[in-house]
C-alpha positions in Angstrom: 0.0 -0.2 0.0 1.6 3.3 -0.9 -0.1 6.6 0.4 1.2 9.8 -0.9 0.4 13.1 0.8 -0.1 16.0 -1.2 -0.8 19.7 -0.3 -3.9 21.2 -2.2 -3.3 24.6 -0.7 -0.2 26.2 0.1 -1.5 28.4 2.8 -0.1 27.6 6.1 -2.8 25.7 8.7 -2.8 29.2 11.3 -1.9 32.6 10.3 0.8 34.1 11.9 0.1 36.1 15.0 2.3 38.7 16.6 3.1 38.8 19.8 1.2 41.6 22.2 3.5 44.6 23.3 5.2 43.9 26.6 3.0 46.1 29.1 5.2 47.8 31.8 4.4 46.6 35.5 2.1 48.8 37.5 4.1 49.2 40.5 7.9 50.4 40.3 8.8 48.2 43.4 8.8 45.2 41.0 12.0 44.4 38.6 12.1 41.5 36.3 10.5 40.2 33.8 7.5 38.3 35.0 4.0 38.7 35.8 2.3 39.6 39.0 -1.0 39.1 40.6 -2.1 41.1 43.5 -5.6 39.6 45.6 -7.0 41.6 48.4 -10.2 41.4 50.1 -12.3 44.1 50.8 -12.3 45.5 54.2 -16.3 45.1 54.4 -16.2 40.9 54.1 -13.1 40.8 56.5 -15.4 42.6 59.0 -18.3 41.1 58.0 -16.4 37.1 58.9 -15.4 38.5 62.4 -19.1 39.5 62.7 -19.8 36.0 62.2 -17.1 34.2 63.8 -18.2 36.7 67.3 -22.1 35.8 66.7 -21.5 31.9 66.3 -19.1 32.1 69.2 -21.6 33.9 71.4 -24.5 31.6 70.3 -22.2 28.2 71.2 -21.1 29.8 74.4 -24.9 30.6 76.0 -25.8 26.5 74.8 -22.8 25.6 77.0 -24.7 26.8 79.9 -23.5 26.3 83.6 -22.1 22.9 82.9 -22.3 19.7 84.8 -23.1 19.7 88.8 -20.3 18.3 91.0 -22.8 15.8 92.2 -23.1 14.4 88.6 -19.2 14.7 87.5 -18.2 12.3 90.9 -21.4 9.8 90.0 -20.1 10.0 86.1 -16.3 9.7 87.9 -17.0 6.4 89.8 -19.1 5.1 86.7 -16.3 5.3 84.4 -14.0 3.8 87.5 -16.3 1.1 87.8 -16.4 0.3 84.2 -20.2 0.6 84.1 -20.5 4.1 82.2 -21.9 3.6 79.1 -22.2 6.5 76.4 -25.0 7.3 74.3 -23.4 7.6 71.2 -26.4 9.4 69.5 -27.3 11.8 72.1 -23.5 12.8 71.3 -23.3 12.8 67.9 -27.0 15.1 68.1 -25.0 17.1 70.6 -22.4 17.8 68.1 -24.3 18.3 65.2 -26.5 20.6 67.3 -29.5 18.6 66.7 -30.4 18.6 70.5 
């Protein structure tokens, strides 16, 4: 089997494109021939994030309440020492997810 390649048209596949002009960096402190990227978040977004974090922290602290009584802590300590303490996994998971 012989395969013969013939060019039908003498034009090139791609048309030549001239290179874009080099831009000078906006900042006079940048030296060298490389690109720079500056990313800055708006101050409003940072303030909103801090406010959200504060609200979340206050709500979480309010849900904690005053904690367990000293008698309850002693009772749990006794159960753990005796090996009779049986934690409720469903209740723990629900509390961690904020469901109960």
